[in-house]
C-alpha positions as CSV (number, residue, x, y, z in Angstrom):
1,M,12.5,25.3,-1.0
2,K,10.2,24.9,2.0
3,T,7.3,26.4,0.1
4,R,7.9,24.0,-2.8
5,L,8.0,21.0,-0.4
6,L,4.8,22.2,1.2
7,I,3.1,22.5,-2.2
8,I,4.3,19.1,-3.2
9,L,3.0,17.6,0.1
10,L,-0.4,19.3,-0.3
11,T,-0.6,18.1,-3.9
12,L,0.2,14.6,-2.8
13,N,-2.6,14.7,-0.2
14,A,-5.0,16.1,-2.8
15,F,-4.1,13.3,-5.2
16,S,-4.6,10.7,-2.4
17,L,-8.1,12.1,-1.9
18,L,-8.8,12.0,-5.6
19,M,-7.6,8.4,-5.8
20,L,-9.7,7.3,-2.9
21,S,-12.9,8.9,-4.3
22,A,-12.1,7.5,-7.8
23,C,-12.1,3.9,-6.6
24,S,-14.8,3.8,-3.9
25,S,-17.7,5.7,-2.6
26,S,-15.8,6.6,0.6
27,T,-13.7,9.8,0.9
28,A,-10.5,10.5,2.8
29,A,-11.8,11.9,6.1
30,N,-8.5,12.9,7.7
31,L,-5.5,13.1,5.4
32,E,-3.5,14.9,8.1
33,G,-4.3,12.3,10.8
34,D,-1.6,10.8,13.1
35,V,0.2,7.7,12.0
36,Y,-1.7,4.7,13.3
37,S,0.5,2.6,15.6
38,Q,-0.5,-0.3,17.8
39,S,2.0,-1.9,20.2
40,D,-0.3,-4.9,21.0
41,G,-1.4,-5.2,17.4
42,I,-4.8,-5.8,15.9
43,T,-5.1,-9.0,13.9
44,A,-4.9,-8.2,10.2
45,Q,-8.0,-9.5,8.3
46,D,-7.2,-12.3,5.9
47,F,-8.1,-12.0,2.3
48,T,-7.7,-13.9,-0.9
49,G,-7.2,-12.5,-4.4
50,I,-5.7,-13.3,-7.7
51,D,-2.2,-11.9,-8.6
52,V,-2.8,-10.1,-12.0
53,V,0.8,-10.9,-13.1
54,T,1.1,-14.6,-12.3
55,G,-2.6,-15.6,-12.2
56,E,-2.0,-17.3,-8.9
57,S,-4.3,-17.1,-5.8
58,V,-2.7,-15.1,-3.0
59,S,-3.9,-14.9,0.7
60,L,-2.5,-12.9,3.6
61,A,-2.3,-16.2,5.4
62,D,0.3,-17.3,2.8
63,F,2.8,-15.0,4.5
64,E,2.3,-16.1,8.1
65,D,5.7,-15.9,9.9
66,N,6.8,-13.0,7.6
67,A,6.5,-9.3,8.0
68,V,4.1,-8.0,5.3
69,L,3.7,-4.5,3.8
70,L,0.2,-4.2,2.4
71,N,0.2,-1.4,-0.2
72,F,-3.2,-0.1,-1.1
73,V,-2.9,1.8,-4.3
74,N,-4.5,2.5,-7.7
75,Y,-3.0,2.9,-11.1
76,G,-4.3,3.9,-14.5
77,C,-6.9,6.4,-13.4
78,S,-5.0,9.5,-14.5
79,E,-1.4,10.4,-15.3
80,S,-0.9,12.6,-12.2
81,I,-2.2,9.9,-9.9
82,N,0.1,7.4,-11.7
83,Q,3.1,9.5,-10.8
84,V,2.4,9.4,-7.1
85,V,1.7,5.7,-7.2
86,S,4.8,5.0,-9.3
87,S,7.0,6.8,-6.8
88,Q,5.6,4.7,-3.9
89,L,6.0,1.5,-5.8
90,L,9.6,2.3,-6.9
91,A,10.4,3.0,-3.2
92,I,9.0,-0.4,-2.3
93,R,10.9,-2.1,-5.1
94,D,14.2,-0.4,-4.0
95,L,13.6,-1.7,-0.5
96,T,13.0,-5.3,-1.8
97,D,16.3,-5.0,-3.6
98,E,18.1,-4.0,-0.4
99,R,16.4,-6.3,2.2
100,D,14.6,-9.6,2.5
101,D,12.9,-9.3,5.8
102,F,9.4,-8.3,4.5
103,T,7.0,-9.1,1.7
104,P,5.1,-6.4,-0.1
105,V,1.6,-7.1,-1.4
106,S,-0.1,-4.5,-3.5
107,I,-3.9,-4.2,-3.5
108,F,-5.3,-2.2,-6.4
109,C,-8.9,-0.8,-6.4
110,G,-11.2,-2.3,-9.0
111,C,-10.9,0.8,-11.3
112,C,-7.4,-0.2,-12.4
113,P,-7.2,-1.9,-15.9
114,T,-5.8,-5.4,-15.5
115,E,-3.6,-5.3,-18.5
116,T,-2.2,-1.9,-17.5
117,L,-1.2,-3.3,-14.1
118,R,0.3,-6.4,-15.5
119,N,2.4,-4.4,-18.0
120,F,3.5,-1.9,-15.5
121,A,4.6,-4.5,-13.0
122,T,6.5,-6.5,-15.6
123,Q,8.2,-3.4,-17.1
124,N,9.4,-2.2,-13.7
125,S,10.4,-5.6,-12.2
126,F,7.9,-5.4,-9.4
127,D,8.2,-8.9,-8.2
128,W,5.6,-9.2,-5.5
129,P,1.9,-10.0,-5.6
130,W,-0.4,-7.5,-7.3
131,I,-4.0,-8.1,-6.5
132,L,-6.8,-6.3,-8.4
133,D,-9.7,-6.0,-5.9
134,T,-12.5,-5.8,-8.4
135,D,-15.3,-6.3,-5.9
136,N,-13.6,-4.2,-3.1
137,S,-13.8,-7.1,-0.7
138,I,-10.2,-6.5,0.5
139,I,-10.5,-2.7,0.4
140,N,-13.6,-2.9,2.5
141,K,-11.8,-4.8,5.2
142,Y,-9.2,-2.0,5.5
143,S,-11.5,0.9,4.7
144,D,-11.0,2.8,7.9
145,Y,-7.3,3.2,7.1
146,L,-8.0,4.1,3.5
147,Q,-10.5,6.8,4.6
148,T,-7.7,8.3,6.7
149,Y,-4.8,8.1,4.3
150,G,-6.3,7.7,0.8
151,Y,-4.1,6.0,-1.8
152,P,-1.5,4.9,-1.2
153,T,-2.1,3.5,2.3
154,L,0.6,1.3,3.7
155,V,-0.3,-1.3,6.4
156,L,2.6,-2.9,8.2
157,I,1.9,-6.3,9.5
158,D,4.2,-8.4,11.8
159,N,5.0,-12.1,11.5
160,A,2.0,-12.9,13.8
161,Q,-0.3,-11.2,11.3
162,N,-0.9,-8.2,13.6
163,I,-1.2,-4.7,12.3
164,R,1.6,-2.6,13.8
165,E,1.4,0.6,11.9
166,V,-0.5,2.3,9.1
167,V,0.8,5.3,7.1
168,G,0.2,7.2,3.9
169,N,2.7,7.9,1.1
170,T,6.2,7.3,2.6
171,D,9.6,7.7,1.1
172,A,12.1,4.7,1.0
173,N,14.2,5.8,4.0
174,A,11.2,6.4,6.3
175,L,9.6,3.1,5.1
176,S,12.9,1.2,5.8
177,D,12.9,2.6,9.3
178,K,9.3,1.5,9.8
179,I,10.2,-2.0,8.6
180,D,13.1,-2.0,11.0
181,N,10.7,-1.2,13.8
182,L,8.4,-3.9,12.6
183,T,11.0,-6.6,12.5
184,I,12.3,-5.6,15.9
185,V,8.8,-6.2,17.3
186,E,8.8,-9.6,15.7
187,N,12.0,-10.9,17.3
């Protein structure tokens, strides 16, 4: 069982590296790096993009006074990558069904087909903003984290728009704990 888990984790790390290299010229430098955590917080860089599902403009500033989970992912590049991404997105969806103290925002690299994203979001009831970053303007603002964690990279931002933690692929229980810690910092 432990060997199988290790193989799965190594495979997920390899897929993260592949996803990062497929969508940008940078590579994942340290997939086994420590979780980034900042008690004082670094101000999250604002961005604006278009939600591929609703067609509406979305900015990080729209969520001021709310905890935000930025989810940097890609989808549609390959079936094996889609499985990893789908698992992370389903974990986030399950958390949004259970709690209302955070807002997810998914940022997709420019290699993802718009129609594929729109259909996937609609079919799976992913009811949060999905931004396709075709010019990598958002991804470039967070590239240091992406180089460390690959895809998916999760950036937890508090209600004052400060980055509190950055992690890679995370299951629903661990992610819920991280959001608990994030909302404790807020209060």
